[in-house]
C-alpha positions in Angstrom: 7.3 12.8 12.7 5.4 14.1 15.7 7.3 17.4 16.4 4.3 19.5 15.6 2.4 17.8 18.4 5.2 17.4 20.9 6.2 21.0 20.5 3.1 21.8 22.6 4.6 20.0 25.7 6.0 23.1 27.4 2.8 25.2 26.9 0.4 22.4 27.8 2.5 21.5 30.9 1.3 24.6 32.7 -1.1 24.9 35.7 -3.7 27.0 33.9 -4.9 26.1 30.5 -8.6 27.1 31.0 -10.9 29.1 33.1 -14.2 27.9 34.4 -17.3 29.8 33.3 -20.2 30.0 35.7 -23.2 27.7 34.9 -25.7 29.0 32.4 -28.6 27.8 34.5 -29.4 26.4 37.9 -28.2 22.8 38.3 -25.8 23.1 35.4 -22.1 22.4 35.7 -19.6 25.1 35.1 -18.0 25.0 31.7 -14.3 25.3 30.9 -13.2 28.0 28.5 -9.8 26.8 27.1 -6.9 29.1 26.3 -6.1 29.5 22.6 -3.1 27.1 22.8 -5.5 24.2 23.5 -7.5 25.1 20.3 -4.3 25.3 18.3 -3.2 21.9 19.6 -6.6 20.5 18.6 -6.1 21.8 15.1 -2.7 20.2 14.8 -4.1 16.9 16.3 -7.0 17.0 13.8 -4.5 17.4 10.9 -2.7 14.3 12.2 -6.0 12.4 12.4 -6.8 13.3 8.8 -3.4 12.3 7.5 -3.2 9.2 9.6 0.6 9.0 9.5 2.0 5.5 9.5 3.8 4.9 12.7 4.5 2.2 15.1 1.6 0.5 16.9 2.7 2.3 20.1 2.5 5.7 18.3 -0.8 4.8 16.8 -2.2 3.9 20.3 -0.9 7.2 21.8 -2.5 9.2 18.9 -5.7 7.3 19.5 -5.7 8.2 23.2 -5.1 11.8 22.4 -7.8 11.9 19.7 -10.2 10.1 22.1 -9.6 12.6 25.0 -10.3 15.5 22.8 -13.3 13.9 21.1 -14.8 13.2 24.6 -14.9 16.9 25.3 -17.7 17.2 22.7 -20.1 15.0 24.6 -18.8 15.7 28.1 -17.6 19.3 28.5 -14.8 19.5 31.0 -13.4 16.0 30.7 -10.5 17.3 28.6 -9.6 19.7 31.4 -9.0 16.7 33.7 -6.7 15.0 31.1 -4.8 18.3 30.7 -4.7 19.3 34.3 -3.5 15.9 35.7 -0.7 15.7 33.1 -2.1 12.8 31.1 -2.0 14.6 27.8 1.5 15.8 28.4 2.5 12.3 29.4 1.2 10.9 26.2 3.0 13.6 24.2 6.3 12.8 26.0 5.9 9.1 25.1 5.3 10.2 21.4 8.5 12.3 21.7 10.5 9.2 22.8 9.2 7.2 19.9 10.2 10.0 17.5 13.8 9.8 18.4 15.9 7.9 15.9 17.0 4.5 17.0 20.7 3.9 17.3 22.1 1.1 15.2 23.8 -1.6 17.3 
């Protein structure tokens, strides 16, 4: 169910997913300019948010965390870079991937 999202794990699990642009004015913070793969991932995540696929509570919670991290970027530029750089986003995606595996009957 989440293959379109979890397929981004290898490319998001890299050291560089953005470059920092110099501040536009004195006292301003540098702004990240994300690579295209981050924007493609955002598009796929937005599509999931619109469809709101029915999943387990665990999957819904992980999707909520992902959506929240990307939404936070709008009001606090650069916060997403932290989530991506420290492996948090990839960790959430790996958890989604585990939930996506079919459960064996006992």
